[in-house]
C-alpha positions in Angstrom: 0.0 0.0 0.0 1.4 3.4 -1.0 1.4 6.4 1.4 1.8 9.4 -0.8 1.4 12.1 1.9 3.9 10.3 4.2 6.4 10.5 1.3 6.2 14.3 1.5 7.5 14.3 5.1 11.2 14.6 6.0 11.7 13.8 9.7 15.3 15.1 9.5 14.1 18.7 9.1 15.1 20.6 12.3 17.6 18.0 13.6 20.7 20.1 13.1 21.9 23.7 13.6 19.9 26.3 11.7 20.8 26.7 8.0 18.2 28.9 6.3 18.1 30.9 3.0 20.0 34.2 3.0 17.7 36.8 4.8 16.7 40.0 3.2 14.4 42.9 4.0 12.7 43.2 7.4 13.4 39.6 8.3 17.1 40.6 8.5 16.2 42.9 11.5 14.7 40.1 13.6 16.8 38.9 16.5 17.0 35.3 17.7 17.7 34.9 21.4 17.2 31.1 21.6 19.4 28.2 20.3 19.7 28.1 16.6 18.7 24.5 16.2 15.3 22.9 15.8 15.9 20.1 18.4 13.8 17.6 16.5 14.7 14.0 15.9 14.2 11.5 13.0 13.2 8.5 15.1 10.1 6.3 14.7 6.9 7.8 16.2 3.2 7.1 16.3 0.7 10.0 16.0 0.4 11.4 19.6 1.8 8.0 20.6 3.2 7.0 24.0 6.5 5.7 22.7 9.2 6.7 20.2 12.4 5.0 19.1 15.6 6.7 17.9 19.3 6.3 17.6 21.1 7.5 20.7 24.4 9.4 20.7 23.7 11.0 24.1 24.3 14.4 22.5 22.1 17.5 22.4 19.4 17.7 21.2 17.0 15.0 22.4 19.8 12.4 22.6 20.1 12.3 18.8 22.5 14.8 17.4 25.9 16.3 17.4 26.0 19.0 20.0 26.8 20.1 23.5 23.8 21.3 25.5 22.9 24.8 24.4 20.6 27.6 25.6 21.3 30.4 23.2 23.2 31.0 19.9 24.8 28.4 17.7 25.3 25.0 19.4 28.8 23.8 19.9 29.6 20.4 18.3 30.3 17.4 20.4 30.7 15.1 17.4 31.5 15.7 13.7 29.3 12.8 12.4 26.0 11.3 13.4 26.6 8.2 15.6 24.9 6.0 18.1 25.7 3.7 21.0 22.3 2.1 20.5 18.7 2.9 20.1 16.6 4.4 22.9 12.9 5.1 23.6 10.8 8.1 24.7 12.3 11.2 23.1 11.3 14.8 23.5 10.5 16.7 20.2 11.9 20.1 19.6 12.3 21.1 23.3 15.2 23.2 24.5 16.9 22.9 27.9 14.3 20.8 29.5 16.7 19.2 32.0 16.1 15.5 31.1 15.3 13.9 27.9 14.2 10.3 28.8 16.1 8.0 26.3 15.3 4.9 28.3 16.0 1.2 27.6 18.9 1.5 25.2 19.0 -1.4 22.8 22.4 -2.2 21.3 23.1 -4.9 18.7 26.6 -6.3 19.1 29.1 -8.6 17.4 31.5 -9.9 20.0 31.6 -9.4 23.8 29.4 -7.2 26.0 32.5 -5.1 26.8 31.9 -3.1 23.7 28.7 -1.7 25.1 28.9 2.0 25.2 31.0 2.3 22.1 29.7 4.6 19.4 29.3 3.6 15.8 28.8 6.0 12.9 25.3 6.0 11.4 25.5 5.3 7.7 22.7 5.5 5.1 20.2 7.0 7.4 16.6 6.9 6.3 13.4 8.0 8.0 9.7 8.4 7.3 6.7 8.7 9.6 6.8 5.7 11.8 10.1 4.3 10.6 13.8 4.8 10.9 16.8 2.9 9.5 20.6 3.1 9.4 23.6 0.9 9.2 26.2 0.9 12.1 29.7 1.3 10.8 32.4 -1.3 11.6 29.8 -4.0 12.6 27.8 -3.5 9.4 24.6 -4.2 11.4 21.5 -2.7 9.7 19.0 -1.3 12.3 15.4 -0.6 11.6 12.9 0.9 14.0 9.1 1.2 14.0 6.5 1.7 16.7 2.9 1.1 17.6 1.1 3.2 20.3 2.8 1.6 23.3 5.2 -0.8 21.6 8.6 -0.3 19.8 9.8 -2.9 17.3 13.4 -3.2 16.3 14.8 -5.3 13.5 18.5 -5.9 13.1 20.2 -7.5 10.2 23.7 -8.9 10.9 26.0 -8.8 7.9 28.6 -11.0 9.6 28.2 -14.4 11.2 29.4 -15.4 14.7 28.7 -14.7 18.3 26.2 -11.9 18.5 23.9 -10.3 21.1 21.2 -7.7 21.6 21.6 -5.9 24.9 19.0 -3.8 26.6 20.4 -1.3 29.0 18.0 -0.5 31.8 20.3 2.1 33.4 20.4 4.4 30.5 18.6 7.7 30.6 18.8 11.4 29.7 21.8 12.8 27.8 25.4 11.7 28.0 26.4 15.2 29.0 27.2 17.0 32.2 24.1 17.3 34.4 22.1 15.6 31.6 21.9 12.0 32.8 18.8 10.5 34.4 19.7 8.0 37.1 17.7 4.9 38.1 16.6 4.6 41.7 15.3 1.0 41.7 15.1 -1.8 39.2 13.7 -5.4 38.9 14.7 -7.4 35.8 13.7 -11.0 35.0 14.2 -13.5 32.2 11.1 -15.6 31.4 12.5 -18.4 29.3 13.3 -18.5 25.6 12.7 -15.2 23.8 11.0 -13.5 26.7 12.0 -11.1 29.5 10.6 -8.2 31.5 11.5 -5.6 34.0 10.8 -2.3 35.7 13.1 0.6 36.4 12.3 3.7 38.4 13.4 6.9 36.8 12.6 10.3 38.3 10.1 8.7 40.6 8.2 6.9 37.7 8.2 3.1 37.5 8.5 2.3 33.8 7.9 -1.3 32.9 8.8 -3.2 29.7 7.9 -6.7 28.3 10.4 -7.9 25.8 10.1 -10.6 23.1 12.3 -11.7 20.3 11.5 -14.0 17.4 14.8 -15.7 17.1 14.9 -19.2 18.6 18.7 -19.4 18.7 19.1 -16.4 21.1 19.1 -17.1 24.8 18.0 -14.5 27.4 20.4 -13.5 30.2 21.1 -10.8 32.7 24.2 -8.5 32.7 25.8 -6.1 35.1 28.7 -3.8 34.5 29.0 -5.3 30.9 29.4 -8.8 32.3 27.0 -11.7 32.1 25.4 -12.7 35.4 25.5 -16.4 35.8 23.1 -18.7 37.6 20.1 -16.4 38.0 17.0 -15.4 36.2 16.3 -12.2 38.2 18.3 -9.1 39.1 16.9 -6.7 41.8 18.2 -3.3 42.9 16.3 -2.0 45.9 18.2 1.2 46.1 20.8 2.6 43.6 23.3 5.3 44.5 25.0 7.4 41.9 28.4 6.7 43.4 27.9 2.9 43.0 25.9 2.8 39.8 27.1 0.4 37.1 25.1 -0.3 34.0 22.9 -3.3 33.9 20.2 -4.9 31.8 18.9 -7.9 29.8 20.6 -9.5 26.9 19.7 -12.0 24.2 22.8 -13.8 22.9 23.9 -16.7 20.6 25.5 -17.6 17.3 24.1 -16.1 14.1 24.7 -16.7 10.4 25.7 -13.8 8.1 22.6 -12.1 6.8 20.3 -13.3 9.6 17.6 -10.9 10.9 16.4 -10.6 14.5 13.2 -8.8 15.5 12.7 -7.6 19.1 9.6 -6.1 20.5 9.4 -3.9 23.6 6.0 -3.2 25.1 5.9 -0.4 27.7 3.6 0.5 30.6 3.6 3.0 33.5 1.6 0.5 35.5 3.7 -2.6 35.8 5.0 -5.6 33.9 1.6 -7.3 33.6 0.1 -4.2 31.9 3.2 -4.0 29.7 2.6 -7.7 28.7 -1.0 -6.8 27.9 0.1 -3.9 25.8 2.2 -6.3 23.7 -1.0 -7.9 22.5 -1.5 -5.0 20.2 1.2 -6.4 17.9 0.8 -10.1 18.7 1.4 -12.2 15.6 2.6 -9.1 13.6 6.0 -9.0 12.0 8.1 -5.8 11.7 6.7 -4.9 8.3 3.1 -5.3 9.4 3.6 -3.0 12.3 5.4 -0.5 10.1 2.6 -0.7 7.5 -0.1 -0.1 10.1 1.7 2.8 11.6 2.3 4.4 8.2 -1.4 4.0 7.4 -2.3 5.8 10.6 0.1 8.5 9.8 -1.4 8.8 6.3 -4.8 9.2 7.7 -3.8 11.8 10.2 -1.7 13.8 7.7 -4.4 13.4 5.1 -6.8 15.5 7.1 -5.1 18.4 5.3 -4.7 18.0 1.5 -3.0 20.7 -0.4 -2.6 21.4 -4.1 -0.2 23.7 -5.9 3.0 25.1 -4.5 6.5 23.7 -5.1 7.8 20.3 -4.1 9.9 22.0 -1.5 7.0 23.9 0.0 4.9 20.8 0.2 7.7 18.9 2.0 8.2 21.7 4.5 4.4 21.9 5.0 3.8 18.2 5.6 6.8 17.9 7.8 5.5 20.8 9.9 2.2 19.0 10.1 4.0 15.8 11.1 5.9 17.6 13.8 2.6 19.1 15.1 1.2 15.6 15.6 4.0 14.1 17.7 3.1 15.5 21.1 1.6 15.3 23.7 2.0 11.6 24.4 -1.3 9.9 25.0 -1.2 6.9 27.3 -4.7 5.7 27.9 -5.2 4.0 31.3 -1.5 4.4 32.1 -1.4 7.1 34.8 1.1 6.0 37.4 -0.2 8.7 39.8 -3.8 7.8 40.4 -5.6 4.4 40.4 -8.4 4.8 37.9 -8.1 4.5 34.2 -9.1 6.9 31.4 -7.1 9.5 29.5 -3.6 10.3 30.6 -1.0 12.4 28.8 2.6 13.5 29.3 5.0 15.6 27.4 2.9 18.7 27.5 6.2 20.6 26.9 4.9 23.2 27.4 1.5 24.9 27.3 3.4 28.2 26.9 4.8 26.9 23.6 1.7 25.1 22.2 -1.5 26.8 23.4 -1.6 29.4 20.7 -1.2 27.2 17.6 -0.5 23.5 18.2 -3.5 22.9 20.5 -5.9 24.9 18.2 -4.6 22.7 15.3 -5.3 19.6 17.3 -8.8 21.0 18.0 -9.6 21.3 14.3 -7.8 18.2 13.0 -8.1 15.8 16.0 -11.1 16.9 18.1 -11.4 13.6 20.0 -7.7 13.9 21.0 -8.1 17.5 22.3 -11.1 16.3 24.4 -9.0 13.5 25.8 -6.2 15.9 26.5 -8.4 18.4 28.4 -10.0 15.6 30.4 -6.5 14.4 31.3 -5.3 17.9 32.3 -8.4 18.4 34.3 -7.6 15.2 36.2 -4.1 16.5 36.8 -5.6 19.7 38.2 -7.9 17.6 40.5 -5.2 15.3 41.6 -2.2 17.7 41.9 -3.8 21.1 42.5 -3.5 23.1 39.3 -3.8 22.9 35.5 -0.3 22.2 34.3 1.8 24.7 32.3 4.0 21.7 31.5 3.7 18.0 32.3 6.3 15.4 31.7 6.3 11.7 32.5 7.6 12.6 35.9 5.0 14.0 38.3 4.8 17.7 38.9 2.2 20.0 37.3 3.8 23.2 38.8 7.3 22.8 37.4 6.9 25.4 34.7 5.1 28.0 36.7 7.6 30.7 35.8 6.5 30.6 32.2 2.9 31.4 32.5 -0.5 31.0 34.3 -3.9 29.5 33.4 -3.1 28.7 29.8 -5.2 25.5 29.6 -8.2 27.9 30.0 -7.9 29.1 26.4 -8.2 25.6 25.0 -11.0 24.8 27.4 -12.9 27.8 26.2 -12.5 26.9 22.6 -13.7 23.4 23.0 -16.6 24.6 25.1 -17.6 27.1 22.4 -17.6 24.3 19.8 -19.7 22.1 22.0 -17.5 19.1 21.4 -18.8 16.0 23.3 -17.2 14.2 26.2 -16.5 16.8 28.8 -18.4 17.3 32.1 -18.3 21.1 32.0 -19.7 21.5 35.5 -16.7 19.6 36.8 -14.3 21.5 34.6 -15.7 24.9 35.5 -15.2 24.4 39.2 -11.6 23.4 38.6 -11.0 26.3 36.2 -12.2 28.8 38.7 -10.1 27.4 41.5 -7.0 27.2 39.3 -7.2 30.9 38.8 -6.2 31.4 42.5 -3.1 29.1 42.3 0.6 30.2 42.3 0.5 33.9 41.1 -3.3 33.9 41.0 -3.9 34.6 44.7 -1.9 37.9 44.5 -3.6 38.8 41.3 -7.0 38.3 42.8 -6.1 40.6 45.7 -4.2 43.3 43.9 -5.3 43.2 40.3 -1.8 43.0 39.1 1.2 40.6 39.6 4.8 40.4 38.5 6.1 39.1 36.1 3.5 41.2 34.3 2.9 38.5 31.7 1.1 36.6 34.4 -1.2 39.5 34.8 -2.1 39.1 31.1 -2.4 35.4 31.4 -4.7 35.5 34.5 -6.9 38.2 33.1 -7.3 36.1 29.9 -7.9 33.0 32.0 -10.7 34.9 33.8 -12.2 35.9 30.4 -12.1 32.3 29.2 -13.6 30.9 32.4 -16.4 33.5 32.2 -17.2 32.3 28.7 -17.6 28.7 30.0 -19.7 29.9 32.9 -22.0 31.7 30.5 -22.4 28.6 28.4 -23.6 26.8 31.5 -26.0 29.6 32.5 -24.1 30.7 35.6 -24.3 34.4 34.9 -23.6 35.4 38.5 -20.2 33.6 38.4 -19.5 35.0 34.9 -20.1 38.5 36.2 -17.7 38.0 39.1 -15.1 36.7 36.7 -15.6 39.6 34.3 -14.2 42.1 36.9 -10.9 40.4 37.0 -10.8 39.8 33.2 -10.5 43.6 32.6 -7.5 43.9 35.0 -5.0 43.4 32.1 -5.0 47.1 31.6 -2.9 47.6 34.8 0.0 45.8 33.1 0.4 48.6 30.5 2.2 51.9 30.9 -0.2 54.7 29.9 2.7 56.9 28.8 4.1 54.4 26.3 1.2 52.2 25.4 3.5 49.2 26.0 3.8 46.9 28.9 5.4 48.4 32.0 8.9 47.4 33.2 9.0 43.9 34.7 10.9 40.7 34.3 10.0 38.8 31.1 10.5 35.1 30.3 12.7 34.7 27.3 11.9 38.1 25.9 11.3 41.7 26.8 8.2 43.9 27.2 8.2 44.4 23.4 7.8 40.7 22.7 4.8 40.5 25.0 3.2 43.9 24.3 1.4 42.9 21.2 -0.4 39.8 22.4 -3.9 39.1 21.1 -6.0 40.1 24.1 -9.7 39.8 24.4 -10.2 43.6 24.2 -7.9 44.7 21.4 -9.9 47.8 20.8 -9.0 49.0 24.3 -5.5 47.8 23.9 -5.0 50.0 20.8 -6.5 53.0 22.6 -3.7 52.6 25.2 -1.2 53.1 22.3 -2.9 56.2 21.1 -5.2 54.8 18.4 -4.8 52.8 15.2 -2.0 54.8 13.6 0.1 55.0 16.7 -0.4 51.3 17.3 0.6 50.4 13.7 3.8 52.6 14.1 4.7 50.6 17.2 4.2 47.4 15.4 6.2 48.6 12.4 9.1 49.5 14.7 8.9 46.1 16.4 9.0 44.3 13.1 11.9 46.3 11.8 10.4 48.3 9.0 13.2 50.6 7.7 15.7 49.3 10.3 19.2 48.1 9.7 20.0 44.3 9.7 21.0 42.8 13.0 23.8 40.4 13.8 22.7 37.1 15.2 24.3 35.3 18.1 27.3 33.0 17.4 28.8 30.2 19.4 28.8 30.7 23.2 27.5 34.3 23.1 28.5 36.7 25.9 26.2 38.3 28.4 26.9 41.6 26.6 25.8 40.2 23.2 22.6 38.9 24.8 21.9 42.2 26.5 22.4 44.2 23.3 20.1 41.9 21.4 17.3 42.1 23.9 17.7 45.9 23.9 16.7 46.0 20.3 13.1 45.3 21.3 12.6 43.3 18.1 10.5 40.4 16.9 12.1 37.1 17.6 11.3 35.8 14.1 9.9 32.3 14.9 13.0 31.4 16.8 10.8 31.3 19.9 7.2 31.5 21.0 6.5 34.7 23.1 5.6 36.9 20.2 4.4 34.3 17.6 0.9 35.9 17.4 2.2 39.5 17.2 2.2 39.6 13.4 -1.6 39.3 13.5 -2.1 42.3 15.9 -2.3 44.5 12.8 -5.8 43.0 12.0 -7.2 44.8 15.0 -6.0 48.1 13.7 -7.5 47.5 10.3 -4.2 46.6 8.6 -4.2 43.0 7.6 -2.0 44.0 4.7 0.9 44.6 7.1 0.3 41.1 8.6 0.6 39.7 5.1 4.0 41.3 4.6 5.4 40.1 7.9 3.9 36.6 7.6 5.1 36.3 4.0 8.7 37.2 5.2 8.5 34.5 7.9 7.3 31.8 5.5 10.0 32.8 3.0 13.0 33.1 5.3 12.3 31.2 8.6 11.5 27.7 7.3 13.4 25.5 4.8 14.0 21.9 3.9 17.1 20.0 5.2 18.3 19.3 8.7 18.8 23.0 9.4 15.4 24.0 8.3 14.1 25.5 11.5 15.2 28.8 13.1 14.8 27.6 16.7 13.5 25.0 19.0 10.3 23.5 17.6 9.0 23.0 21.1 6.7 20.0 20.7 5.3 21.4 17.4 4.7 25.0 18.6 6.7 26.5 15.8 5.7 23.9 13.2 2.0 24.4 13.9 2.5 28.1 13.4 3.8 27.4 9.9 0.9 25.1 9.2 -1.7 27.7 10.1 0.1 30.5 8.2 0.5 28.3 5.1 -3.2 27.5 5.2 -4.0 31.2 5.3 -5.6 31.1 8.8 -4.5 32.0 12.3 -6.4 30.9 15.5 -7.0 33.3 18.3 -6.8 30.8 21.1 -9.6 31.1 23.6 -11.9 33.1 21.3 -12.8 30.4 18.8 -12.1 32.6 15.8 -9.6 32.3 12.9 -8.1 35.3 11.2 -8.0 35.0 7.4 -4.7 35.5 5.7 -2.8 34.7 2.5 -2.8 30.9 1.7 0.4 29.4 0.4 -1.4 26.8 -1.8 -3.9 27.0 -4.6 -6.3 24.7 -2.9 -6.6 23.3 0.6 -9.1 20.7 1.9 -9.5 20.3 5.6 -11.2 17.4 7.2 -12.8 19.1 10.2 -14.5 16.5 12.4 -15.6 14.6 9.4 -16.7 17.6 7.4 -14.9 19.2 4.5 -13.8 22.8 4.5 -12.1 23.9 1.2 -10.0 27.0 0.7 -9.4 28.0 -2.9 -6.9 30.8 -3.7 -7.1 33.0 -6.8 -4.6 35.3 -8.5 -1.5 34.4 -6.5 1.6 36.2 -7.7 5.3 35.2 -7.2 6.0 38.1 -5.0 4.0 39.8 -2.2 0.3 38.9 -2.0 -2.6 40.6 -0.2 -6.1 39.5 0.4 -8.5 41.6 -1.7 -11.8 39.6 -1.4 -13.2 36.6 0.4 -16.2 34.5 -0.6 -17.6 32.1 1.9 -20.2 29.6 0.7 -21.0 31.8 -2.3 -21.4 35.1 -0.3 -18.9 37.9 0.1 -17.3 37.9 3.6 -16.5 41.5 4.7 -15.0 40.6 8.0 -11.4 39.3 8.3 -12.1 36.2 10.3 -14.0 32.9 10.5 -15.8 31.6 13.6 -15.1 28.2 14.9 -18.7 27.2 14.2 -18.2 28.2 10.5 -15.1 26.1 10.2 -16.6 23.1 11.9 -19.8 23.3 9.8 -17.7 22.7 6.6 -17.9 24.8 3.5 -16.0 26.5 0.7 -14.0 29.7 1.0 -12.4 31.5 -1.9 -9.6 33.9 -1.2 -8.8 36.4 -3.9 -5.4 37.9 -3.8 -3.8 41.0 -5.4 -0.2 42.3 -5.6 -1.1 45.6 -3.9 -3.0 46.1 -0.6 -6.5 47.4 -0.6 -9.0 48.2 2.1 -10.1 44.6 2.8 -10.3 44.0 6.6 -9.9 47.7 7.4 -13.5 48.2 8.7 -14.8 44.8 9.7 -12.3 43.8 12.3 -12.0 40.9 14.6 -14.2 41.2 17.8 -13.1 42.9 20.9 -14.9 42.0 24.2 -15.0 45.4 26.0 -16.2 45.0 29.5 -16.8 41.3 28.7 
């Protein structure tokens, strides 16, 4: 079976240091504060699946790569060529310095003794597609292939040489092989179960992760190893308490004599709820060979990616687009019935890394293309709130919903408001509303409720918006008294702005400055524009922010100094899709009646900030946060998270067909030129649309929109602007 859309995806995009087309015009004035590397990986993944599998070098990023750990500028190389000491599971996608990167249960095929464990072999002839990765290991000549199901990884190794061989699974591996990057096991219990079978549990960062292992080769015997030596005379290895000072590597091995050209398949089924559950999860691929699992996963990817079908554009543009869509469907990880933290079943998710990165674009994309998934996600996050005390800003496999509190507050509320407005089934909104309301008082929320403002000032904006979103849900349930109380706090965002400048007041700002946050899409943009002195003054501020008429800037190099960083931040300039804090700012022009300016900025981003090849991303993809922005911009839409509207922009393709909850929404584009394009007219279902946005209801009803373009701006969108909710 052919998978034509999967063939458009290049999982290697974003794996290496940034290498984009030469920048011209205003894009040359944008300053990138974050690492210039996409931090993606090419390993085998299932759409929103629990498990991934990827070659492991231990380097940054994600355990696959060439680099030292990096927080800004160009990453410093650790290796000159791509290499691996084996193949690990559970990878982050696109995240930056997130402390630990999983990479558990390293599987290493070997010729010769176990003492070679930990060696690195160069990766030759690398190939990757959705759900599949393959490469040959230098020196040994072993060909490795990886594929995955939802909770199972399947490895296939072809041994080019005959002789004593083994496949070792290292239970002690985790994190990055860099200073402060390793994840250390606390406890472990490993057991061989007879020919071709083994199981075990290892506790990493307080999480007991279990695996059930099977191999199809009758000639390989299972055994245990410790410190790269076979452990004789036992079928079980138990560590009640492991100290860093005494830790030696340990694991399970399948070993025996192989003939040249023989192939071995090994399956690893995982669970967060014990070895019996891991064994049950293995049933999903029972009786299926490697190719069958690979084929099914490719078919699932084809179905997911096929929810957006585009026509026109160049081969390169389609590759960049579908790879961005692919990256948007890797995270979060859904692990139904797998919560290790509470006893009941139901939806459970991890790798929400983080809401700050994904709530503006990636979660709205999930809402449109995978509405059942977004419902499951919000139920899971609500359960986290109930169990742990707050809606998480970020949530990894290790427990702790409050770890990312510095980034933001109350961001889940935007997605909850959108799903509520669409009336998607499956959520008990009375339950949710109570938790949304209580969550507004957590961490920074208590001080905000008492004083009406809190520092960092971005939390003032977050919390005011959270109150607005919660009030929308309250109104939908008929609780007008609660909605009215919430409304009072929703207007408090004004206190964050300096009336003299029309910009945010001085404060501390996470990964940016007051400029990067001053042009957020708030719920009362009409009032926001008044604070800047009206439409023209607001547009002038935006023009300065986006570098109209400014001189090109110099980007950070390797190991930038504090002075370089300070000078860059002092520019007060757009971060150019190198990071997320100002990713919606290009669309602020709509509220001042200037969508033509947005078209210019967005056009420059699409032209200069994304490309094919390993260096095709300008910065951390952050679990699809950046890639999903590209998808929306290329479609000619932009979601305003929490308000259930989509701003209409300039589509990249001649025709787009979206599968929205089983209904077709088609966007046709007319009169596209090779240079700059502006929207001149929009026809929705045969009638002229004067306003510059769609509602969520219109998109979910299905329909046909024709977007007419022109090479010169006109007055489209100048009068019929997106809504502002003054006084709520």
